N, C-alpha and C positions, 0 to 999 in steps of 0.2 A: 596508181603510183605505188611503188613498193615502200613500205614503212621501214625505216632504218632502225636497227636496234643498236644503240651506242651505250655500252656500259659507262656509268659515270666515273668509276674508278676500278682499278685492278690493284688490290692490296698485295704488296710483296714484303716479305720479312726476310732479312739477311742475318744469319747468325755469324757474327764476325769473330767471336771468341771461342767458338767450339773447334774441336779437332777436325771435324768433317766440314767440307765446303758446300754442303747442300743448302739450298734456299727453299723456303717454304712459302707457298702462296696462300693468301687469305681466302681463297675460294677454290672449291673443287672444280669449278667450271672455267678455270683460268685459260686453258687451251682453247675451249670453245669461244670464250670472250675475245681472245686474241685473233682467232679466225674470223669472227664477225667484224672486228675492228679493221682487219686487213681487207676484207671483202667490201665493207662500206667505204673505206678509203679509195679503193680502186674504182668503185662506182661513182664516187664524187668527182674524182679526177677525170674519168671518162665523160661524165655529164658536162663538166666545165669545158673540156676540149670540144665537145659537140656544140655547146652553146657558143663558144668563140667562133667556130666555123660558120654557124648560122648568123651571127652578128656580122661577120665579114661579107657573107653572101647578101644579107639584107642591105647593108650599107652600099654595096656595089650596085644592087638593083635600084635602090633609091636614087643614086647619083646618075646612073647610066641607063636606067630603064631595064625592064625584064627581057625585052626582045630585040631592041636596037643596040648598036655599038657593042656587040658581044665580044669582039676582040679587045676593045678598050676596057670593057668591064672585067674580062678574065685577067688581063694584065694588071689592072688595079687590085683585084682581089688576091691574085697569086703573088705578085712581086712587091706590092706596096703594103697593103693591109696584112697580107699573110706572112710578112717578114717578122723576124724576132725583134726588130728595132722598135716596134710598137708594143707596148704592154697590154695586158688583158684589160686593165682599167681604162686605158686610152681608147681601146676598141669599143668597150661598153659605153663610155662617155660619148664617143662619136655617134654610135648607133642610137642612143636614146635622146640625143640632142635634136634630131629631126622632128619637125612638127608631125603630129599624128595624121594630118590630112595628106602628107606626102608618102605615107607608108605604102609600099608596093609588095611587100613580102607575102608570098603565098605558099 
């Protein structure tokens, strides 16, 4: 797993009374820090979306089985759980509420 580098703070200093409107950063690596923050943000969002898809798939496999009722399972996963009407928290709560003995996700 890739270790994320998240700077704790990026210090910015704005000179409001000067004649020039230049801002000064508290770090010479400000551009690098912002690039890392943007990259980490996109990785976190991508991972959350992938995890949401896996929870939907897992929930549908638990309810409908991995090999039987494929049409019903695909409808449930795509049209019901895959809709934006259900929040990420709801999908997570639904997925983790199943007893471990019923887990079919592979």
